C-alpha positions as CSV (number, residue, x, y, z in Angstrom):
1,X,15.4,-17.2,5.9
2,X,14.0,-15.6,9.0
3,X,12.2,-12.2,8.8
4,X,12.7,-9.5,11.4
5,X,10.6,-6.3,12.0
6,X,11.0,-3.4,14.3
7,X,8.2,-3.8,16.8
8,X,6.9,-0.4,18.1
9,X,5.4,-2.3,21.1
10,X,8.8,-3.7,22.3
11,X,10.9,-0.9,20.9
12,X,13.3,-3.4,19.2
13,X,13.9,-5.4,16.1
14,X,12.8,-9.0,16.5
15,X,12.2,-12.1,14.6
16,X,8.7,-12.4,13.2
17,X,6.9,-15.5,14.3
18,X,3.2,-15.7,13.4
19,X,0.7,-16.9,16.0
20,X,-0.3,-19.6,13.5
21,X,2.1,-21.4,11.3
22,X,2.2,-20.0,7.7
23,X,-0.8,-17.7,8.4
24,X,-0.6,-14.0,9.1
25,X,-3.4,-11.7,10.4
26,X,-2.7,-8.1,9.2
27,X,-4.8,-5.1,10.1
28,X,-4.0,-1.7,8.5
29,X,-5.8,1.5,9.4
30,X,-7.6,2.8,6.3
31,X,-8.6,6.4,5.4
32,X,-11.2,8.6,6.9
33,X,-13.3,9.1,3.9
34,X,-14.1,12.9,4.1
35,X,-11.7,14.0,1.3
36,X,-9.3,12.6,-1.3
37,X,-6.3,10.8,0.3
38,X,-3.0,12.7,0.1
39,X,0.5,11.5,-0.6
40,X,1.2,11.3,3.1
41,X,-1.5,8.8,3.4
42,X,-0.3,6.8,0.4
43,X,3.3,6.7,1.8
44,X,1.8,4.6,4.6
45,X,-0.5,2.6,2.3
46,X,2.4,1.8,-0.1
47,X,4.6,0.6,2.8
48,X,1.8,-1.6,4.0
49,X,1.4,-3.0,0.4
50,X,5.1,-3.9,0.4
51,X,4.8,-5.6,3.7
52,X,1.9,-7.7,2.6
53,X,3.5,-8.5,-0.8
54,X,6.7,-9.6,0.9
55,X,5.0,-11.8,3.4
56,X,3.0,-13.5,0.6
57,X,6.2,-13.9,-1.4
58,X,7.8,-15.5,1.6
59,X,5.1,-18.2,1.6
60,X,2.7,-16.8,4.2
61,X,-1.1,-16.7,3.7
62,X,-2.0,-13.2,4.7
63,X,-5.5,-12.2,5.8
64,X,-5.5,-8.4,5.3
65,X,-8.2,-6.2,6.8
66,X,-8.3,-2.5,6.2
67,X,-11.2,-0.5,7.6
68,X,-12.8,2.6,6.1
69,X,-13.8,5.2,8.7
70,X,-17.0,6.6,7.4
71,X,-18.4,8.0,10.6
72,X,-16.5,10.3,12.9
73,X,-16.3,14.0,13.7
74,X,-14.6,14.9,10.3
75,X,-17.0,13.0,8.1
76,X,-20.1,14.3,9.9
77,X,-18.8,17.9,9.8
78,X,-18.0,17.8,6.1
79,X,-21.2,16.0,5.1
80,X,-23.2,18.6,7.0
81,X,-21.3,21.5,5.4
82,X,-22.1,20.0,1.9
83,X,-25.7,19.4,3.1
84,X,-25.5,15.7,2.0
85,X,-26.5,12.5,3.8
86,X,-23.5,11.0,5.5
87,X,-23.6,7.7,3.4
88,X,-23.9,9.6,0.1
89,X,-21.1,12.0,1.0
90,X,-18.6,9.3,2.2
91,X,-19.4,7.1,-0.8
92,X,-17.8,9.7,-3.1
93,X,-14.5,9.3,-1.3
94,X,-14.7,5.6,-0.8
95,X,-14.9,5.3,-4.6
96,X,-12.1,7.7,-5.1
97,X,-9.9,5.8,-2.6
98,X,-10.5,2.5,-4.3
99,X,-9.7,4.1,-7.7
100,X,-6.5,5.5,-6.2
101,X,-5.6,2.0,-4.9
102,X,-5.9,0.6,-8.4
103,X,-3.9,3.5,-9.9
104,X,-1.0,2.8,-7.5
105,X,-1.4,-1.0,-7.9
106,X,-2.1,-1.6,-4.2
107,X,-3.4,-5.0,-3.4
108,X,-7.0,-5.1,-2.3
109,X,-7.5,-6.2,1.3
110,X,-8.6,-9.9,1.0
111,X,-11.0,-10.0,3.9
112,X,-14.3,-11.3,2.5
113,X,-15.9,-7.9,2.6
114,X,-12.6,-6.3,1.4
115,X,-12.8,-3.1,3.4
116,X,-15.3,-3.1,6.3
117,X,-16.9,0.2,6.9
118,X,-17.5,1.5,10.4
119,X,-21.2,2.2,9.7
120,X,-21.7,-1.5,8.8
121,X,-20.0,-2.7,12.0
122,X,-22.0,-0.8,14.7
123,X,-23.3,-4.1,16.3
124,X,-19.7,-5.3,16.9
125,X,-18.9,-2.0,18.5
126,X,-21.9,-2.1,20.8
127,X,-20.9,-5.6,21.9
128,X,-17.4,-4.5,22.7
129,X,-18.5,-1.5,24.7
130,X,-20.9,-3.8,26.7
131,X,-17.9,-6.0,27.6
132,X,-15.9,-2.9,28.7
133,X,-18.8,-1.8,30.9
134,X,-19.1,-5.2,32.4
135,X,-15.3,-5.3,33.1
136,X,-15.4,-1.9,34.9
137,X,-13.2,-0.4,32.2
138,X,-15.9,2.0,31.0
139,X,-18.7,4.0,32.5
140,X,-21.9,5.9,31.4
141,X,-22.3,9.6,31.8
142,X,-25.4,11.5,30.4
143,X,-26.1,9.0,27.7
144,X,-22.5,8.6,26.5
145,X,-20.0,5.9,27.4
146,X,-16.4,6.6,28.3
147,X,-13.3,4.5,28.7
148,X,-11.7,4.7,32.2
149,X,-8.0,5.2,31.4
150,X,-7.1,4.9,35.1
151,X,-8.4,1.3,35.1
152,X,-5.8,0.2,32.7
153,X,-2.3,0.3,34.3
154,X,-0.5,-0.4,31.1
155,X,-1.9,2.6,29.3
156,X,0.9,4.4,27.5
157,X,3.1,1.3,26.9
158,X,3.0,1.6,23.1
159,X,3.7,5.3,22.9
160,X,6.0,5.3,26.0
161,X,4.4,8.4,27.3
162,X,4.8,9.5,31.0
163,X,1.2,9.7,32.1
164,X,1.8,10.6,35.7
165,X,0.5,14.1,35.1
166,X,-2.7,12.7,33.6
167,X,-5.8,14.8,34.6
168,X,-8.1,12.5,36.4
169,X,-11.8,12.7,35.8
170,X,-11.4,14.7,32.6
171,X,-13.4,13.4,29.7
172,X,-12.8,14.0,26.0
173,X,-15.6,13.8,23.4
174,X,-13.7,14.7,20.3
175,X,-12.3,11.8,18.3
176,X,-8.8,13.3,18.2
177,X,-7.2,15.2,21.0
178,X,-3.8,16.7,21.9
179,X,-1.1,14.0,22.0
180,X,0.3,15.3,25.3
181,X,-3.0,14.5,27.0
182,X,-4.3,11.2,28.2
183,X,-7.8,11.4,29.4
184,X,-11.0,9.3,29.5
185,X,-12.2,9.1,25.9
186,X,-15.6,8.5,24.4
187,X,-16.6,5.0,23.2
188,X,-20.2,5.9,22.5
189,X,-21.5,9.4,21.9
190,X,-25.0,10.5,22.8
191,X,-27.0,11.8,19.8
192,X,-26.5,15.4,18.9
193,X,-28.6,17.5,16.6
194,X,-27.5,17.1,13.0
195,X,-25.6,13.8,13.6
196,X,-26.5,10.3,12.4
197,X,-27.4,7.9,15.2
198,X,-27.9,4.2,15.9
199,X,-29.9,2.5,18.6
200,X,-28.0,1.1,21.6
201,X,-28.7,-0.2,25.1
202,X,-27.7,3.3,26.3
203,X,-29.9,5.2,23.9
204,X,-29.4,6.6,20.4
205,X,-25.9,7.7,19.5
206,X,-22.8,6.8,17.5
207,X,-19.4,5.2,18.1
208,X,-16.3,7.1,18.9
209,X,-13.4,6.8,16.5
210,X,-11.1,4.6,18.6
211,X,-13.6,1.8,19.3
212,X,-14.2,1.3,15.6
213,X,-10.8,-0.3,14.8
214,X,-10.8,-2.5,17.9
215,X,-14.2,-3.9,17.0
216,X,-13.4,-4.5,13.3
217,X,-9.9,-5.9,13.8
218,X,-11.1,-8.4,16.5
219,X,-14.2,-9.4,14.5
220,X,-12.2,-10.4,11.4
221,X,-8.8,-11.4,12.8
222,X,-9.5,-12.6,16.3
223,X,-8.8,-11.3,19.8
224,X,-5.1,-11.6,19.2
225,X,-3.4,-11.3,15.8
226,X,0.0,-10.8,14.2
227,X,0.5,-7.4,12.8
228,X,-1.1,-4.0,13.1
229,X,0.4,-1.3,10.8
230,X,-0.2,2.5,10.3
231,X,1.4,5.9,10.3
232,X,3.4,7.1,13.3
233,X,0.7,9.8,13.9
234,X,-1.7,7.0,14.9
235,X,0.5,5.6,17.7
236,X,-1.1,8.1,20.2
237,X,-3.8,8.3,21.0
238,X,-5.5,6.0,18.4
239,X,-3.4,2.8,18.7
240,X,-2.8,3.3,22.4
241,X,-6.5,3.4,22.9
242,X,-7.1,0.3,20.7
243,X,-4.8,-1.6,23.0
244,X,-6.4,-0.4,26.1
245,X,-10.0,-1.2,24.9
246,X,-9.1,-4.6,23.4
247,X,-7.1,-6.0,26.2
248,X,-9.4,-4.7,28.9
249,X,-12.4,-6.3,27.1
250,X,-10.7,-9.7,26.5
251,X,-8.1,-10.0,29.2
252,X,-5.8,-11.4,26.5
253,X,-2.3,-9.8,26.0
254,X,-0.8,-8.7,23.8
255,X,-3.7,-7.6,21.7
256,X,-1.3,-7.4,18.7
257,X,2.0,-9.2,18.6
258,X,3.8,-6.7,16.3
259,X,3.1,-3.0,15.7
260,X,4.7,-1.4,12.6
261,X,4.6,2.3,12.0
262,X,5.8,4.4,9.1
263,X,7.4,7.8,9.6
264,X,5.8,11.0,8.3
265,X,6.2,12.5,4.8
266,X,7.6,16.0,4.3
267,X,7.3,18.0,1.1
268,X,10.5,20.0,0.2
269,X,11.6,19.6,3.8
270,X,8.4,21.0,5.3
271,X,5.3,19.6,6.7
272,X,2.7,19.2,4.0
273,X,0.0,21.9,4.3
274,X,-2.6,23.4,2.0
275,X,-1.7,26.9,3.4
276,X,1.9,26.4,2.3
277,X,0.9,25.3,-1.2
278,X,2.8,22.0,-0.9
279,X,-0.2,19.7,-0.4
280,X,-0.6,17.0,-3.0
281,X,-3.3,14.3,-3.5
282,X,-2.5,11.5,-5.8
283,X,-4.8,13.1,-8.3
284,X,-2.9,16.3,-8.2
285,X,0.2,14.5,-9.3
286,X,-1.6,12.5,-12.0
287,X,-2.9,15.9,-13.3
288,X,0.7,17.0,-13.6
289,X,1.3,14.0,-15.9
290,X,3.3,12.0,-13.5
291,X,3.3,8.3,-14.1
292,X,1.6,6.3,-11.3
293,X,4.5,3.8,-11.0
294,X,6.9,6.7,-10.7
295,X,4.8,8.0,-7.8
296,X,4.8,4.5,-6.3
297,X,8.6,4.2,-6.6
298,X,9.1,7.6,-5.0
299,X,6.9,6.8,-2.0
300,X,8.6,3.4,-1.6
301,X,12.2,4.6,-2.0
302,X,13.0,5.4,1.6
303,X,12.8,3.0,4.5
304,X,9.4,3.1,6.3
305,X,11.0,4.1,9.6
306,X,12.8,7.1,8.1
307,X,11.0,10.4,7.2
308,X,10.4,10.7,3.4
309,X,11.2,14.1,1.9
310,X,9.0,14.2,-1.2
311,X,10.0,16.5,-4.0
312,X,9.0,16.8,-7.6
313,X,12.7,16.4,-8.5
314,X,12.8,13.1,-6.7
315,X,9.6,12.2,-8.6
316,X,11.5,12.9,-11.8
317,X,14.3,10.5,-10.6
318,X,11.7,7.9,-9.9
319,X,10.4,8.4,-13.4
320,X,13.8,7.6,-14.8
321,X,14.1,4.5,-12.7
322,X,10.7,3.3,-14.1
323,X,12.0,4.0,-17.6
324,X,15.0,1.8,-17.0
325,X,12.8,-1.0,-15.8
326,X,10.5,-0.6,-18.7
327,X,13.3,-0.4,-21.3
328,X,14.9,-3.5,-20.0
329,X,11.6,-5.4,-20.1
330,X,10.7,-4.2,-23.6
331,X,14.0,-5.5,-24.9
332,X,13.5,-8.8,-23.0
333,X,10.1,-9.1,-24.7
334,X,11.7,-8.9,-28.1
335,X,13.5,-12.1,-27.2
336,X,10.7,-13.8,-25.3
337,X,7.7,-12.9,-27.6
338,X,9.1,-13.4,-31.1
339,X,12.1,-15.8,-30.7
340,X,15.6,-15.5,-31.9
341,X,14.9,-16.3,-35.5
342,X,13.4,-12.8,-36.0
343,X,16.4,-11.0,-34.5
344,X,19.0,-10.1,-37.2
345,X,21.6,-8.3,-35.0
346,X,24.7,-10.2,-34.1
347,X,26.7,-9.3,-31.1
348,X,30.0,-10.4,-29.6
349,X,30.7,-13.6,-27.8
350,X,27.6,-14.6,-25.8
351,X,27.7,-14.3,-22.0
352,X,28.2,-17.8,-20.5
353,X,24.9,-19.1,-19.4
354,X,26.0,-20.2,-15.9
355,X,27.4,-16.7,-15.2
356,X,24.2,-15.0,-16.1
357,X,21.9,-17.4,-14.2
358,X,24.2,-17.2,-11.1
359,X,24.3,-13.4,-11.2
360,X,20.5,-13.0,-11.5
361,X,19.8,-15.7,-8.9
362,X,22.2,-13.9,-6.6
363,X,20.4,-10.5,-7.1
364,X,17.0,-12.1,-6.4
365,X,18.4,-13.7,-3.2
366,X,19.9,-10.4,-2.1
367,X,16.6,-8.6,-2.6
368,X,14.9,-11.2,-0.3
369,X,17.7,-10.9,2.2
370,X,17.4,-7.1,2.4
371,X,13.7,-7.1,2.8
372,X,13.9,-9.8,5.5
373,X,15.8,-7.3,7.6
374,X,12.9,-5.0,8.5
375,X,12.0,-4.2,4.9
376,X,15.4,-2.6,4.0
377,X,14.1,-1.1,0.8
378,X,17.1,1.0,-0.2
379,X,19.3,-2.1,-0.2
380,X,16.7,-4.2,-1.9
381,X,16.2,-1.6,-4.7
382,X,19.9,-1.4,-5.3
383,X,19.9,-5.2,-6.0
384,X,16.9,-4.7,-8.3
385,X,18.8,-2.3,-10.5
386,X,21.9,-4.4,-10.3
387,X,19.9,-7.3,-11.7
388,X,18.5,-5.0,-14.5
389,X,22.1,-4.1,-15.4
390,X,23.1,-7.8,-15.7
391,X,20.0,-8.5,-17.8
392,X,20.8,-5.6,-20.1
393,X,24.5,-6.7,-20.4
394,X,23.4,-10.3,-21.3
395,X,20.9,-9.2,-23.9
396,X,23.3,-6.8,-25.5
397,X,26.0,-9.5,-25.7
398,X,23.9,-12.2,-27.2
399,X,24.9,-13.9,-30.4
400,X,21.5,-14.4,-31.9
401,X,21.7,-18.1,-32.5
402,X,23.0,-18.7,-29.0
403,X,20.0,-17.2,-27.0
404,X,19.5,-19.7,-24.3
405,X,15.9,-20.7,-23.3
406,X,17.1,-21.1,-19.7
407,X,18.4,-17.5,-19.7
408,X,15.0,-16.3,-20.9
409,X,13.3,-18.2,-18.1
410,X,15.7,-16.8,-15.5
411,X,15.1,-13.2,-16.7
412,X,11.3,-13.8,-16.8
413,X,11.5,-15.1,-13.2
414,X,13.4,-12.0,-12.1
415,X,10.9,-9.6,-13.6
416,X,8.0,-11.6,-12.0
417,X,9.8,-11.5,-8.7
418,X,10.1,-7.7,-8.9
419,X,6.4,-7.3,-9.7
420,X,5.3,-9.7,-7.0
421,X,7.3,-8.0,-4.3
422,X,7.4,-4.4,-5.3
423,X,4.2,-4.1,-7.4
424,X,5.9,-2.1,-10.1
425,X,3.6,-3.6,-12.7
426,X,6.3,-4.5,-15.2
427,X,5.9,-8.0,-16.5
428,X,2.7,-8.6,-18.5
429,X,4.0,-11.0,-21.3
430,X,1.4,-13.7,-20.4
431,X,-1.5,-11.3,-20.6
432,X,-1.0,-10.1,-24.2
433,X,-4.0,-10.9,-26.3
434,X,-3.9,-12.8,-29.6
435,X,-5.1,-9.6,-31.4
436,X,-2.2,-7.6,-30.1
437,X,0.3,-10.3,-31.0
438,X,-1.2,-10.5,-34.6
439,X,-0.9,-6.7,-35.0
440,X,2.7,-6.8,-33.7
441,X,3.5,-9.3,-36.4
442,X,1.9,-7.0,-39.0
443,X,3.9,-4.1,-37.6
444,X,7.1,-6.0,-37.9
445,X,6.4,-6.8,-41.6
446,X,5.5,-3.2,-42.3
447,X,8.6,-1.8,-40.7
448,X,10.9,-4.4,-42.4
449,X,9.4,-3.3,-45.7
450,X,9.8,0.3,-44.7
451,X,6.1,0.9,-45.2
452,X,6.0,3.6,-42.5
453,X,2.4,4.8,-43.3
454,X,1.0,1.3,-42.7
455,X,3.3,0.8,-39.7
456,X,1.8,4.0,-38.1
457,X,-1.7,2.8,-38.7
458,X,-1.0,-0.5,-37.1
459,X,0.7,1.2,-34.2
460,X,-2.4,3.3,-33.6
461,X,-4.6,0.2,-33.6
462,X,-2.4,-1.3,-30.9
463,X,-2.5,1.8,-28.8
464,X,-6.2,2.0,-29.1
465,X,-6.3,-1.4,-27.4
466,X,-4.6,0.2,-24.4
467,X,-1.0,-1.0,-25.2
468,X,2.0,1.2,-25.5
469,X,4.3,0.3,-28.4
470,X,8.1,0.5,-28.3
471,X,9.9,-0.2,-31.6
472,X,13.0,-2.4,-31.5
473,X,16.2,-1.6,-33.4
474,X,16.5,-2.1,-37.1
475,X,15.5,-5.7,-37.9
476,X,14.0,-6.3,-34.5
477,X,10.3,-6.6,-33.7
478,X,8.4,-4.0,-31.6
479,X,7.3,-4.7,-28.0
480,X,4.2,-3.6,-26.0
481,X,3.3,-2.8,-22.5
482,X,-0.2,-2.5,-21.1
483,X,-1.2,1.1,-20.4
484,X,-2.9,1.8,-17.1
485,X,-5.6,4.1,-18.0
486,X,-6.0,6.8,-15.4
487,X,-9.6,7.8,-14.5
488,X,-10.9,11.2,-15.2
489,X,-10.2,13.4,-12.3
490,X,-13.4,14.2,-10.4
491,X,-14.3,17.8,-9.8
492,X,-13.5,18.9,-6.3
């Protein structure tokens, strides 16, 4: 089955064809580590995680690189305000971001260094700037180096901005500037008092923000690669500048074959803002006792090219969706972990095996088909819950002695598929330790004997091992699910 994505560069949906067979180079813009990442950031990171997961599920080997911006105007200003060395200051938020990734079950970028930091890649940036100077696409002025926008006729092709009114000869030193403008931008900034600096052929200084991603993406993925993803706020000027820098330096076009951008996130229909009191970090929501997987489901629930209106009510709906997934899996574990001989309930006529396997296989195929069409998440999730309904119907219609091993395998495969593609962290049956299995057996005996005091002690033992316990119906064994322990929230 072919996969299609909406390519920002071409403005159309097109079939995805990697530059190398079965291998995908993916670059995603990581956070600027001057504060805790907010849910708007994570809307993009969760979309990118789905993208990578689906590509890998489809058989591609994905080399994923995500940078960490640990030197720019924001990081320097905040570090100076806190009177901390830049490296010490940014490390706080690097650690926090990596904890947040774990909490939301985001795959770690699999580049050998995992997440290259801008401050560790200064030599690559200097080399790239030197190439731009040699090509006549950049110039030096008072110890700083600027990109000459007028030297790149295709500037604006990603954002489709009309640049005829561009102010010639105006230079911009700040890392971010008004989106209506298109001016020469800084590649290398001359040392200023109170700023960190590095040696270069042009004197001490530091890189501009835009050159960082060009240097890191090309160093680890090559001068041309398959997919570059990020939020729509990065299209201009950041990604526009990346294209201009990279193509001017190498002469190879296109720099990136496919650009994918997620729409912005609103909170209660408004732009998220601290002044409006509707600003949330992931840690804010965790402190309100929201389940990390409910947050993931909520951030993933709307197609990446549509704005997401985030509300606490929607988060409650996502919590209910996670509960349905968990409840179905808990009941499945009663069958899979302990076998039919320990189930005493007898139901009506068993669902024919072929009907069940056909239905679940069809649901799995429909999920894949929906995501192959530009990651159509709403349609894919509808098939997920259709599959859950079918599994529940099958389990609730089983005559105990007719539980089919093949049906168990089909259900297990469906749960595994959901986890692999969506990262909902449901299926963990193969990771249950022998100690937990032993305790569950003891819990079953205690409950059967109606020794509720012993049962409660055993349940506490299991929970102390970081497993949540869900009791089955009368005569049925209990099930467990691994608890994702949330870190202590750092003081802000």
